[in-house]
N, C-alpha and C positions, 0 to 999 in steps of 0.2 A: 504494500501500500504506499503509495507516494504521499509527499508532505499537503499537496493541495488536497486530496482527498480526506487525509486525517482531520485536516483544518475544516473541512466542508462537514467531517461527520461531528465533530465536536460542537459544532455552528448549530447544525442539526439537533442534536441531541440538547441542546441549552435551551433552544427556540420551544421543543418540546416539553420540557421541565416549566418554562415560564408559561408557556400554555394552560399547563395544569394548573398552575398557581393562578394564574388569570382567572380560570375556569373556579377555582375553589372561592378566590375573592368575590365573584361575581354571584354563586349561590348563597355565600354568607352576607352579602348586601342584599338578595332577594329576600332572603329569609329575616333580616333584620327590617325590613319593610313591611313585610308581612305580619308581623308582629302588633304592629300598630303603634301609636304612640307620636308625638312630635320629636323626642329625641332619636328613638329607634328608626323612623323615617329619614332624619336627617343623616344620622350615621349609616345608614343603609346607603343613601344616596351617594355619600362620600366614598363609603367602600365600593360601590358598583364605577365609580369614576375612576379609582385606581387602574384595573384591567383595561379600561378604555384607553386611558393616557398610556399606559404601559405596552399595549399593542401598537399604538400610533409610535412611540419611542423605538420598540423593536422593528416596526416595518421601516422608520425613515433611514435607521442605523444599517440594516441589512441594504438596502436601495443604494443608499450613498457605498457601502463596502463592494458591493458589484459594480458601481459605476467607476470608481477609482480602480478597481481592479482591471475593468475594462479598459482604462486608459494607460494604464501601466503597461498590460499586455501590448496593445500597440505602439507605446515607447518602445518596449523593449523588440518589437519586430522591425522596428524602425531604426532602430540602434542609436537611440537617443536620450538614454539615460544616462544620468549624472553618474561618472565615475569617480567615488570617492575610496576606491580600495588603497590609493597611494597616500591618502591624507592621513597626519599623523593623529594618535587617537590618546585618550585619557586611559589611565588605569581601568576606569568603568567600561570602556569599549567604545563609548560616544567620542566623536569626533571631536577635536581640540576645538574650541571658541574662535582662537585665530584663523585656523583654516578654514574653519564653518563660515564665518564672515566675509573672509577673501573670495571664497567660491560662490557666497551670496552675491558680491558685488558685481561679479562676473555675468551671473546669470541675469541677474535685474539688468546688467546692460543689455543683453540678449532681449530680454523681456522687452524693453523700451523702444528696441529699434520695430517692433512687431507685437504690440499688444493685443491684437485679436486674432493671435495665432493659438490655439489652445495647446500645443506642443509646448510653446514658450511658456505657458502659464501653468500647464503641469510642472515645467521643470523648475520654475518658480516657487511653486508650493512646495515641491518637496526641499529646495534651498532653503526656507522660511522654516521646514521642521527640522531639517540639519542644524540650523543656526539657533533652534530651541524656542522659534516664535510659532505656538501652536494655533494660535488664535488666527494669525495673518495665514498659516498653511490650511487651515481649513477654508477658510473664504476664498483663496486663491483657488484652491481645486475647485471648489462649486462654480468657480468662476469657469474654468480649464472643462469641468462636464457640460457647462452651459454651451460655451464654445463648440466644443466637439459634436455636441448635439446640431447647432447651426451647419456645421462643416459637413455632416451626413446627410442632413435634408437636402 
């Protein structure tokens, strides 16, 4: 069994476990509502909202993960992934901050020349991630996904 299959299996098992948990929460919420009384109905509605929010979060996370994996596969096929193999690393294994910042500046310069190219946005998102700016990495990856969709249409 290869690594990707193992990861998908783990994700599948976790989604099943979460689904069962959400089902249990939902049934408890319905039970609370059926018992009547303002407090029980209020608690029941609150408990029912938890699995609804949970399903939305799981779905959004899986969707984003599959979209990012799709872009990663395309970048790999086009041999455009960032080469970080030679960059100096800290004892933890992370790329040293100075090296990550230097790589980021190079990738940002490429992106500034063509910001509407999804490949440049993908590479910039990865550079943000290596530089430790996870928030900007997520936002830039969302942009790369949107640009790739426009490009494919």
